[in-house]
C-alpha positions as CSV (number, residue, x, y, z in Angstrom):
1,M,33.1,60.7,-32.1
2,P,35.7,59.5,-34.6
3,I,34.9,56.4,-36.5
4,A,37.1,53.8,-34.8
5,S,38.4,52.1,-37.9
6,L,39.5,55.5,-39.4
7,S,41.2,57.2,-36.5
8,G,44.9,57.0,-37.1
9,K,44.6,55.5,-40.5
10,T,46.5,56.8,-43.5
11,V,44.2,58.0,-46.3
12,L,45.2,59.0,-49.8
13,V,42.9,61.3,-51.8
14,T,43.4,62.1,-55.5
15,G,41.9,65.2,-57.0
16,A,42.1,66.8,-53.6
17,G,42.6,70.4,-54.8
18,G,38.9,71.2,-54.8
19,G,35.3,70.1,-55.1
20,I,34.5,66.6,-53.8
21,G,38.2,65.9,-53.3
22,R,38.5,68.8,-50.9
23,A,35.4,67.7,-49.0
24,L,36.8,64.2,-48.7
25,A,40.0,65.6,-47.2
26,N,38.1,67.6,-44.7
27,A,35.9,64.7,-43.7
28,F,38.7,62.2,-43.2
29,A,40.7,64.9,-41.3
30,R,37.7,65.2,-38.9
31,E,38.0,61.5,-38.3
32,K,41.7,61.9,-37.2
33,A,43.2,60.2,-40.3
34,T,46.6,61.1,-41.6
35,L,46.1,62.5,-45.1
36,L,48.0,62.2,-48.3
37,L,46.7,64.5,-51.0
38,I,47.4,64.3,-54.7
39,G,46.5,66.9,-57.3
40,R,48.0,68.6,-60.3
41,K,48.2,72.1,-58.8
42,E,50.2,72.6,-55.6
43,Q,48.5,75.9,-54.8
44,D,45.1,74.1,-54.8
45,L,46.4,71.3,-52.7
46,E,47.7,73.8,-50.2
47,A,44.4,75.6,-50.1
48,T,42.9,72.3,-49.0
49,A,45.6,71.5,-46.6
50,A,46.1,74.8,-44.8
51,P,42.9,74.8,-42.7
52,I,43.4,71.1,-41.8
53,R,47.0,71.9,-40.6
54,D,45.7,74.9,-38.7
55,H,43.4,72.5,-36.7
56,G,46.3,70.1,-35.9
57,G,45.6,67.6,-38.8
58,K,48.4,65.4,-40.1
59,I,48.6,66.1,-43.9
60,H,51.0,65.8,-46.8
61,V,50.6,67.2,-50.3
62,F,52.0,65.6,-53.5
63,P,51.6,67.7,-56.7
64,A,51.2,65.0,-59.4
65,D,49.2,64.1,-62.5
66,V,47.4,60.8,-62.0
67,T,48.1,59.9,-65.7
68,D,51.8,60.1,-65.0
69,E,52.9,56.7,-63.7
70,A,56.4,57.8,-62.8
71,A,54.9,60.6,-60.7
72,L,52.6,58.2,-58.9
73,L,55.5,55.8,-58.2
74,A,57.4,58.7,-56.7
75,V,54.5,59.5,-54.4
76,M,54.1,55.9,-53.4
77,A,57.7,55.6,-52.5
78,E,57.1,58.2,-49.8
79,V,53.8,56.8,-48.6
80,G,54.7,53.7,-46.6
81,R,51.6,52.2,-45.1
82,L,48.3,52.9,-46.9
83,D,45.0,52.0,-45.3
84,V,42.4,53.9,-47.5
85,A,42.5,55.5,-50.9
86,V,39.8,57.6,-52.5
87,N,40.2,58.3,-56.2
88,A,38.4,61.5,-56.9
89,A,40.5,63.0,-59.8
90,G,38.4,63.5,-62.8
91,I,37.3,65.9,-65.5
92,I,34.2,66.5,-67.7
93,A,33.7,67.7,-71.2
94,S,30.6,68.1,-73.2
95,G,30.0,67.8,-76.9
96,A,27.9,65.7,-79.3
97,I,29.5,62.4,-80.5
98,D,29.9,63.7,-84.0
99,E,31.3,67.1,-83.0
100,M,33.7,66.4,-80.1
101,G,37.4,66.5,-81.1
102,A,39.5,63.4,-80.6
103,E,41.9,65.3,-78.3
104,T,39.1,66.2,-76.0
105,F,37.6,62.7,-75.9
106,S,41.1,61.2,-75.3
107,R,41.8,63.6,-72.4
108,V,38.6,62.7,-70.6
109,L,39.4,59.0,-71.0
110,S,43.0,59.5,-70.0
111,V,42.2,61.3,-66.7
112,N,39.1,59.4,-65.7
113,V,40.1,55.9,-66.8
114,L,43.8,55.6,-67.3
115,G,44.5,57.9,-64.3
116,L,42.1,55.9,-62.1
117,W,43.6,52.5,-63.3
118,L,47.2,53.7,-62.5
119,S,46.1,55.0,-59.1
120,M,44.4,51.7,-58.2
121,K,47.3,49.7,-59.5
122,H,49.7,51.2,-57.1
123,E,47.3,51.6,-54.2
124,I,46.5,47.8,-54.4
125,Q,50.2,47.0,-54.5
126,A,50.7,49.2,-51.3
127,M,47.7,47.7,-49.6
128,K,48.9,44.1,-50.3
129,R,52.0,44.9,-48.3
130,N,49.7,46.0,-45.4
131,G,47.5,43.0,-45.6
132,G,44.4,44.9,-46.6
133,G,42.7,48.3,-47.0
134,A,39.8,50.0,-48.7
135,I,39.6,51.8,-52.1
136,I,36.8,54.1,-53.1
137,N,36.5,55.2,-56.7
138,I,34.4,58.3,-57.4
139,G,32.3,57.4,-60.4
140,S,29.0,59.1,-61.4
141,N,25.3,58.2,-61.8
142,I,26.0,59.3,-65.4
143,G,27.5,56.2,-66.9
144,A,26.7,54.0,-64.0
145,R,22.9,54.4,-64.3
146,L,22.1,57.2,-66.7
147,V,23.3,58.7,-70.0
148,R,22.8,62.3,-71.2
149,P,23.1,63.9,-74.6
150,T,26.5,65.7,-75.1
151,L,28.1,63.8,-72.2
152,G,29.1,60.7,-74.2
153,A,32.8,60.9,-73.3
154,Y,32.2,61.5,-69.7
155,A,29.5,58.7,-69.5
156,A,31.8,56.3,-71.2
157,S,34.6,57.1,-68.8
158,K,32.4,56.7,-65.8
159,A,31.0,53.4,-67.0
160,A,34.6,52.2,-67.4
161,V,35.2,53.3,-63.8
162,S,32.3,51.1,-62.6
163,S,33.6,48.1,-64.6
164,L,37.2,48.5,-63.5
165,T,36.0,48.8,-59.9
166,R,34.1,45.5,-60.0
167,T,37.0,43.7,-61.7
168,A,39.6,45.1,-59.3
169,A,37.3,44.3,-56.3
170,L,37.1,40.6,-57.3
171,E,40.9,40.4,-57.8
172,A,41.8,42.2,-54.6
173,I,39.3,41.0,-52.0
174,S,41.3,37.8,-51.3
175,H,44.1,40.2,-50.1
176,G,41.8,41.9,-47.7
177,I,41.3,44.9,-50.0
178,R,37.7,46.2,-50.4
179,I,37.1,48.3,-53.6
180,N,33.8,50.1,-54.3
181,C,32.5,52.9,-56.6
182,L,30.7,55.9,-55.2
183,C,28.5,57.4,-57.9
184,P,27.2,60.9,-57.1
185,G,24.6,62.8,-59.1
186,P,24.9,66.6,-59.4
187,V,27.0,68.0,-56.6
188,D,27.5,71.7,-55.7
189,T,30.9,72.0,-57.4
190,P,32.0,73.7,-60.7
191,M,31.7,70.4,-62.5
192,S,27.9,70.5,-62.2
193,L,27.7,73.7,-64.2
194,R,27.0,73.5,-67.9
195,P,28.9,75.9,-70.1
196,G,27.7,79.5,-69.4
197,E,25.5,78.4,-66.6
198,D,25.5,80.0,-63.1
199,R,24.6,78.3,-59.8
200,E,21.0,79.8,-59.8
201,R,20.3,78.4,-63.3
202,R,21.8,75.1,-62.4
203,D,19.7,74.8,-59.2
204,A,16.6,75.5,-61.2
205,R,17.5,72.9,-63.8
206,I,18.2,70.3,-61.1
207,A,15.0,71.2,-59.1
208,A,13.0,70.5,-62.2
209,T,14.5,67.0,-62.8
210,N,15.7,65.5,-59.5
211,P,13.1,64.0,-57.2
212,S,15.0,65.6,-54.2
213,R,14.8,69.0,-56.1
214,R,18.4,70.0,-55.3
215,V,22.1,69.2,-55.8
216,A,24.1,67.4,-53.2
217,Q,26.5,69.1,-51.0
218,P,30.1,67.9,-51.3
219,D,30.2,66.8,-47.7
220,E,27.2,64.5,-48.3
221,I,29.3,62.6,-50.8
222,A,32.3,62.6,-48.3
223,Q,30.2,61.2,-45.5
224,T,29.2,58.2,-47.7
225,A,32.9,57.7,-48.5
226,L,33.6,57.7,-44.8
227,W,31.1,54.9,-44.3
228,L,32.5,52.9,-47.3
229,A,36.0,53.2,-45.9
230,S,35.0,52.2,-42.4
231,G,34.5,48.8,-40.7
232,A,30.8,49.4,-40.9
233,A,31.0,48.5,-44.6
234,D,33.3,45.5,-44.3
235,F,30.9,43.3,-46.4
236,I,30.4,45.8,-49.2
237,V,32.6,44.7,-52.1
238,G,32.5,45.7,-55.8
239,Q,29.4,47.8,-55.7
240,D,28.2,51.1,-57.3
241,I,26.8,53.1,-54.4
242,V,24.6,55.8,-56.1
243,V,24.1,59.0,-54.2
244,D,21.9,61.1,-56.5
245,G,18.7,62.1,-54.6
246,G,16.6,59.7,-56.6
247,A,17.6,60.9,-60.1
248,S,18.3,57.4,-61.4
249,A,15.6,55.6,-59.4
């Protein structure tokens, strides 16, 4: 049965061309929300959108880079009412602090922090016109709770996501806008694979270190996002919700 507070709502998802973003789109579509999908590659967005359209879902795609404020403004000009936003756009890069190039470090921070800030900026403005809404930022247990060698840039970016979330949450709640950060551990997406690693080796690595002995499925993250977006989480504000199978316990 559809979650009452989500049926008929307008939901924006960034990074919707694959991985967690695609799972988010599918989950909100099942709850009868109208979907607005943002991603860099139109073909990836269409791959997400096509099955949803085939099942009668209301969905619109907007190829755009979240680090391009002009592109985001153009999307927002077409959006109108916005009830929920989930900011899932993000990248990862590995390398020791003294070996990573400045260009790589800058790109991780640009997408994961600047892109998220720009997205929130315009989502909050749209929701103020509504009189409220909910924003969910996809962070990570790395940065929010853990650090790992060679993932300094990623951890720094996700720590910034958690901090920005809390600041924005305090600023926006008086306008009826709830903002929280959903922090997954390893999820069964390409981002969970180390360079040269296949899924079998990844699964063995995670099984040896995670108390739950497995990676999460993308839909497990999406289901938590549904809850955070719904009226069931109305008193949850400015929190890191960690979904990592106990890895950071």
